VMD Tcl script that draws the C-alpha trace (Angstrom):
set ca {
  {108.96 111.91 101.29}
  {107.55 110.64 98.11}
  {105.75 107.25 97.84}
  {104.77 105.31 94.78}
  {101.51 103.62 94.98}
  {100.35 101.02 92.23}
  {96.76 100.00 91.39}
  {95.90 97.19 89.14}
  {94.27 99.09 86.38}
  {91.59 98.52 83.50}
  {89.64 101.41 82.02}
  {90.13 103.58 85.17}
  {88.96 100.87 87.53}
  {90.64 98.54 89.89}
  {91.42 95.31 87.83}
  {90.21 92.27 89.82}
  {92.86 89.90 89.19}
  {96.56 90.78 89.99}
  {98.37 88.02 88.12}
  {96.53 88.98 84.86}
  {96.57 92.73 84.99}
  {97.94 94.24 81.76}
  {98.35 97.72 83.28}
  {99.05 99.50 86.69}
  {98.21 102.93 87.49}
  {101.15 104.37 89.25}
  {100.75 107.33 91.48}
  {103.49 109.53 93.07}
  {102.26 110.83 96.34}
  {103.76 113.19 98.80}
  {102.25 114.54 102.01}
  {98.80 113.10 101.20}
  {98.65 114.52 97.70}
  {98.93 112.90 94.29}
  {101.73 114.73 92.38}
  {101.79 112.48 89.47}
  {99.89 109.64 87.87}
  {100.69 107.47 84.92}
  {99.40 104.12 83.41}
  {102.13 101.53 82.69}
  {101.80 98.41 80.59}
  {103.05 95.31 82.22}
  {104.31 94.25 78.65}
  {102.94 90.71 79.28}
  {104.73 90.26 82.74}
  {102.59 87.64 84.59}
  {102.13 86.38 88.01}
  {105.80 85.67 88.95}
  {107.37 88.91 87.39}
  {104.79 91.20 88.57}
  {106.28 91.93 92.04}
  {109.77 92.70 90.33}
  {108.04 94.95 87.85}
  {106.69 96.98 90.91}
  {110.01 97.21 92.63}
  {111.61 98.30 89.21}
  {108.88 101.27 89.24}
  {109.63 102.12 92.80}
  {106.44 101.02 94.11}
  {105.99 100.48 97.97}
  {102.18 100.01 98.12}
  {99.76 98.02 95.89}
  {96.09 98.22 95.74}
  {94.23 95.50 93.94}
  {91.11 93.19 93.79}
  {91.75 89.60 93.89}
  {95.23 88.05 94.39}
  {96.82 84.54 94.83}
  {98.83 83.44 97.74}
  {102.18 83.15 95.87}
  {101.85 86.69 94.69}
  {100.93 87.89 98.39}
  {104.18 86.28 99.38}
  {106.28 87.70 96.57}
  {105.01 91.09 97.41}
  {105.74 90.54 101.06}
  {109.40 89.43 100.42}
  {109.75 92.83 98.29}
  {108.40 94.88 101.13}
  {105.41 95.99 99.17}
  {102.36 96.67 101.25}
  {99.16 95.05 99.93}
  {95.62 96.44 100.14}
  {93.52 93.61 98.41}
  {89.77 93.16 97.71}
  {89.22 96.66 96.48}
  {86.85 97.63 93.80}
  {85.76 100.86 91.88}
  {87.75 103.75 90.47}
  {91.50 103.49 90.74}
  {92.25 107.09 91.47}
  {89.42 107.19 94.13}
  {91.12 104.20 95.64}
  {94.35 106.00 95.99}
  {92.67 109.03 97.34}
  {90.86 106.72 100.16}
  {94.24 105.08 100.83}
  {95.78 108.73 101.49}
  {92.70 109.75 103.52}
  {92.94 106.50 105.62}
  {89.54 105.49 104.43}
  {90.25 102.71 101.90}
  {87.83 99.84 102.34}
  {90.03 96.64 101.78}
  {90.10 93.02 102.71}
  {93.49 91.96 104.24}
  {92.43 88.25 103.99}
  {91.67 88.40 100.21}
  {92.98 85.46 98.38}
  {92.05 83.57 95.34}
  {93.37 80.11 96.24}
  {91.63 77.94 93.53}
  {93.12 79.53 90.51}
  {92.66 76.40 88.25}
  {89.11 75.98 89.17}
  {87.60 78.98 87.52}
  {87.87 81.21 84.52}
  {89.89 84.22 85.45}
  {87.65 86.28 82.96}
  {85.05 86.33 85.71}
  {87.12 86.92 88.75}
  {85.27 90.21 89.40}
  {82.00 88.24 89.35}
  {83.22 85.57 91.43}
  {84.65 87.96 94.08}
  {81.55 89.87 94.13}
  {79.62 86.48 95.06}
  {82.27 85.48 97.68}
  {83.13 88.85 98.92}
  {86.68 88.59 97.74}
  {87.32 85.49 99.74}
  {88.01 83.36 96.83}
  {89.43 80.51 99.09}
  {86.26 79.97 101.14}
}
mol new
graphics top color blue
foreach p $ca { graphics top sphere $p radius 0.5 }
foreach p [lrange $ca 0 end-1] q [lrange $ca 1 end] { graphics top cylinder $p $q radius 0.2 }
display resetview
């Protein structure tokens, strides 16, 4: 059975703020192998529309860096499995997911969106280990 996995994407890397991602890497996989990969623009879709965007593209798994609580709930409501707190190369993250070796943080949540500059989320996540709410 084919599965579609999305990764927040910027220049081949896992983008660190789900709600501000401008692109997703979308990987079609079957039997542990990547069959297709494409980069899809969100066309300016923001926080509230991204879960629907993923559903339209047939995605059932999302790999990302930081993500807010509202987005986590929206993904859960759509039945999209979330693997947050991931850094590094996007395709390597998908390969690690397929191999069962993906390092992720199930508790990752950026809960103080208005208290920091989103341009520095990756730096912030680095300093707090992805636990933006702590």
